[in-house]
C-alpha positions as CSV (number, residue, x, y, z in Angstrom):
1,X,0.0,0.0,0.0
2,X,1.2,3.5,-0.8
3,X,0.3,6.7,0.9
4,X,-1.0,9.4,-1.3
5,X,2.2,11.4,-1.5
6,X,1.3,13.3,-4.6
7,X,3.1,16.7,-4.5
8,X,0.9,19.8,-4.4
9,X,-0.3,21.5,-7.6
10,X,2.1,23.5,-9.6
11,X,1.2,26.7,-11.3
12,X,1.6,26.7,-15.1
13,X,3.0,29.8,-16.7
14,X,0.4,32.2,-18.2
15,X,1.3,31.4,-21.9
16,X,1.0,27.7,-21.4
17,X,-2.3,27.9,-19.6
18,X,-3.8,30.3,-22.1
19,X,-2.8,28.3,-25.1
20,X,-4.0,25.0,-23.7
21,X,-7.3,25.9,-22.0
22,X,-8.4,29.3,-23.2
23,X,-10.0,28.0,-26.4
24,X,-12.0,25.4,-24.4
25,X,-14.0,27.9,-22.4
26,X,-13.9,30.9,-24.7
27,X,-12.0,33.2,-22.4
28,X,-9.2,35.7,-23.1
29,X,-7.6,35.3,-19.7
30,X,-6.9,32.1,-17.8
31,X,-4.4,32.9,-15.1
32,X,-3.6,29.3,-14.1
33,X,-4.4,25.7,-14.7
34,X,-3.3,22.8,-12.4
35,X,-1.3,19.7,-12.9
36,X,0.0,17.2,-10.3
37,X,2.8,14.7,-10.7
38,X,1.3,11.3,-11.6
39,X,0.6,9.3,-8.5
40,X,1.7,5.7,-8.0
41,X,-0.5,3.3,-9.9
42,X,-1.4,1.3,-6.7
43,X,-3.0,3.8,-4.3
44,X,-5.6,2.9,-1.7
45,X,-8.2,5.7,-1.4
46,X,-10.8,6.4,1.3
47,X,-14.4,5.5,0.8
48,X,-17.1,8.1,1.2
49,X,-20.9,8.2,1.2
50,X,-22.9,7.4,-1.9
51,X,-25.2,10.4,-1.3
52,X,-28.9,10.7,-2.1
53,X,-28.6,11.1,-5.9
54,X,-27.6,7.7,-7.2
55,X,-29.9,6.4,-9.9
56,X,-29.4,3.0,-11.6
57,X,-29.7,4.1,-15.2
58,X,-27.9,1.1,-16.7
59,X,-26.3,3.5,-19.2
60,X,-23.0,2.0,-20.4
61,X,-21.1,4.8,-22.2
62,X,-17.9,6.8,-22.1
63,X,-19.3,10.2,-22.9
64,X,-21.9,10.9,-20.2
65,X,-22.7,14.5,-21.2
66,X,-25.8,13.7,-23.3
67,X,-29.4,13.2,-22.0
68,X,-30.8,10.2,-23.8
69,X,-34.3,11.6,-23.5
70,X,-33.4,14.8,-25.5
71,X,-30.1,14.1,-27.2
72,X,-28.8,17.3,-25.8
73,X,-25.4,17.5,-24.2
74,X,-24.9,19.4,-21.0
75,X,-23.1,22.7,-21.4
76,X,-19.8,23.2,-19.4
77,X,-16.1,22.9,-19.6
78,X,-15.3,19.4,-21.1
79,X,-13.4,17.1,-18.6
80,X,-11.9,13.7,-19.3
81,X,-11.4,11.4,-16.2
82,X,-9.3,8.3,-16.7
83,X,-9.6,5.7,-14.0
84,X,-6.8,3.2,-13.4
85,X,-8.1,0.4,-11.2
86,X,-6.0,-2.2,-9.5
87,X,-6.4,-4.9,-6.9
88,X,-4.1,-5.0,-3.9
89,X,-3.7,-8.4,-2.2
90,X,-1.3,-10.7,-0.7
91,X,0.4,-11.3,-4.1
92,X,0.9,-7.6,-4.7
93,X,-0.9,-5.1,-6.9
94,X,-2.3,-6.0,-10.3
95,X,-4.6,-4.3,-12.8
96,X,-8.3,-5.1,-12.3
97,X,-10.1,-5.9,-15.6
98,X,-13.8,-6.0,-16.1
99,X,-14.6,-3.9,-13.1
100,X,-17.7,-1.6,-13.5
101,X,-16.8,2.0,-12.9
102,X,-19.9,4.3,-12.6
103,X,-19.9,8.1,-12.5
104,X,-22.7,10.6,-11.6
105,X,-22.7,14.3,-10.9
106,X,-24.6,17.5,-11.1
107,X,-24.6,19.9,-14.1
108,X,-23.4,23.4,-14.3
109,X,-26.5,24.6,-12.5
110,X,-26.1,22.2,-9.6
111,X,-28.9,19.8,-10.8
112,X,-28.8,16.0,-10.8
113,X,-30.7,14.1,-13.5
114,X,-33.2,11.4,-12.5
115,X,-34.4,12.9,-9.2
116,X,-36.5,15.7,-7.8
117,X,-35.3,17.7,-4.8
118,X,-36.2,21.2,-3.5
119,X,-34.1,22.9,-6.2
120,X,-35.3,21.1,-9.4
121,X,-37.3,18.2,-10.9
122,X,-35.2,16.3,-13.4
123,X,-37.0,13.0,-13.2
124,X,-37.0,11.1,-16.5
125,X,-33.7,12.5,-17.5
126,X,-30.2,10.9,-17.4
127,X,-27.6,13.4,-18.2
128,X,-24.1,13.1,-16.5
129,X,-24.6,9.5,-15.6
130,X,-23.1,6.3,-16.9
131,X,-20.7,3.4,-16.4
132,X,-18.0,1.5,-18.2
133,X,-16.0,-1.7,-17.6
134,X,-12.3,-1.5,-17.2
135,X,-10.1,-3.0,-19.9
136,X,-7.5,-5.7,-19.4
137,X,-5.1,-3.0,-18.0
138,X,-7.6,-1.8,-15.5
139,X,-8.4,1.4,-17.3
140,X,-11.7,3.2,-18.1
141,X,-12.1,6.8,-19.3
142,X,-15.1,9.1,-19.2
143,X,-15.8,12.5,-20.9
144,X,-18.0,14.7,-18.8
145,X,-18.1,18.4,-17.8
146,X,-16.6,20.2,-14.9
147,X,-19.3,19.9,-12.2
148,X,-21.3,22.8,-10.9
149,X,-22.2,23.4,-7.2
150,X,-25.2,23.2,-5.0
151,X,-25.8,24.5,-1.5
152,X,-24.2,22.6,1.4
153,X,-21.4,20.9,-0.5
154,X,-18.0,21.6,-2.0
155,X,-17.5,20.9,-5.7
156,X,-17.5,17.1,-6.3
157,X,-18.7,14.2,-8.3
158,X,-19.5,10.6,-7.3
159,X,-18.2,7.3,-8.4
160,X,-18.6,3.6,-7.6
161,X,-16.4,0.6,-8.6
162,X,-18.0,-2.8,-8.7
163,X,-15.6,-5.7,-9.2
164,X,-16.7,-8.7,-11.1
165,X,-19.1,-10.8,-9.0
166,X,-17.8,-14.2,-7.7
167,X,-19.5,-17.0,-5.8
168,X,-18.2,-15.5,-2.6
169,X,-18.9,-11.8,-3.0
170,X,-19.3,-8.8,-5.2
171,X,-17.3,-5.8,-4.1
172,X,-18.6,-2.3,-4.3
173,X,-16.3,0.7,-3.6
174,X,-18.1,4.1,-3.4
175,X,-16.6,7.5,-3.0
176,X,-16.3,11.0,-4.3
177,X,-13.9,13.1,-6.3
178,X,-12.9,16.8,-5.6
179,X,-11.2,19.7,-7.3
180,X,-8.8,22.4,-6.3
181,X,-10.7,25.4,-5.0
182,X,-8.7,27.9,-7.1
183,X,-9.5,26.0,-10.3
184,X,-13.2,26.0,-9.4
185,X,-13.0,29.7,-8.7
186,X,-11.7,30.5,-12.1
187,X,-14.0,28.1,-14.0
188,X,-17.0,29.5,-12.2
189,X,-16.4,33.0,-13.6
190,X,-17.3,31.7,-17.1
191,X,-20.6,30.7,-18.7
192,X,-22.7,28.7,-18.0
193,X,-21.4,28.5,-14.4
194,X,-21.3,32.3,-13.7
195,X,-25.1,32.7,-13.4
196,X,-25.1,30.6,-10.3
197,X,-23.2,33.3,-8.4
198,X,-20.6,32.7,-5.7
199,X,-20.5,29.2,-4.2
200,X,-20.8,29.2,-0.4
201,X,-18.9,26.1,0.5
202,X,-15.2,25.5,-0.2
203,X,-13.4,22.2,0.4
204,X,-12.3,23.0,3.9
205,X,-15.9,23.8,4.9
206,X,-17.3,20.5,3.7
207,X,-17.5,17.8,6.4
208,X,-17.5,15.0,3.9
209,X,-14.4,16.4,2.1
210,X,-12.6,16.6,5.5
211,X,-12.9,12.8,5.8
212,X,-10.3,11.9,3.2
213,X,-10.9,14.6,0.5
214,X,-7.3,15.5,0.0
215,X,-6.6,11.9,-1.2
216,X,-9.6,12.2,-3.5
217,X,-8.7,15.5,-5.1
218,X,-8.1,15.3,-8.9
219,X,-5.0,16.7,-10.5
220,X,-6.5,18.5,-13.5
221,X,-4.4,19.7,-16.5
222,X,-5.2,21.0,-20.0
223,X,-5.2,18.4,-22.8
224,X,-6.1,19.8,-26.1
225,X,-9.7,20.9,-26.1
226,X,-10.4,19.3,-22.8
227,X,-9.3,19.4,-19.2
228,X,-8.0,16.0,-18.1
229,X,-7.3,14.0,-14.9
230,X,-6.1,10.6,-14.1
231,X,-7.2,8.8,-11.0
232,X,-5.3,5.7,-9.7
233,X,-7.1,3.6,-7.2
234,X,-6.4,0.1,-5.7
235,X,-9.1,-2.0,-4.1
236,X,-8.0,-4.1,-1.2
237,X,-8.7,-7.8,-0.9
């Protein structure tokens, strides 16, 4: 087992950040973007609550931006998240193929599809939800958008990993992913996020984040017309 000893974010120079990310969000000034050194491939991460917004849509897809009911993609800064899933056991750490990785999150306005709450009714819709199976190297990649915010929580998205069922058990690992506050601050000055106003909760103010959030914070960097992040995780047992 390795500790999450990823070094803190570095600041890219202004020219590099503008060139790589400015065209993605249509801005003329992007003062910084974030990248972290790649973490070890075999990293045990903390579990966190599933939350109230999970919906079993049975949507197997890599691009989760589109609502199948309307064919319309959610607006926002495109984000690719590559999961690298391993199994850590007595014989060491090995890639975990055929694990089901599921992702769900709110849109730029803070709305989750498939549910009704006090803020919105999005029942019958399924934007920003989906799952994939890892390949033989333990990898699965999604294209989504940078999530918005809603009252009471820091910026986050949810994921679950279900290893292939056996006669003995079927493992489910559920947790959340977070983002650097400075990156969120900058993205939220742009459309379609800006109309939401100033978010009230930062990472340090979120009780769920404080229970392992630093080990679940994505290192985001520009990658062509996308922002991109790689997340290494090892399941124990």
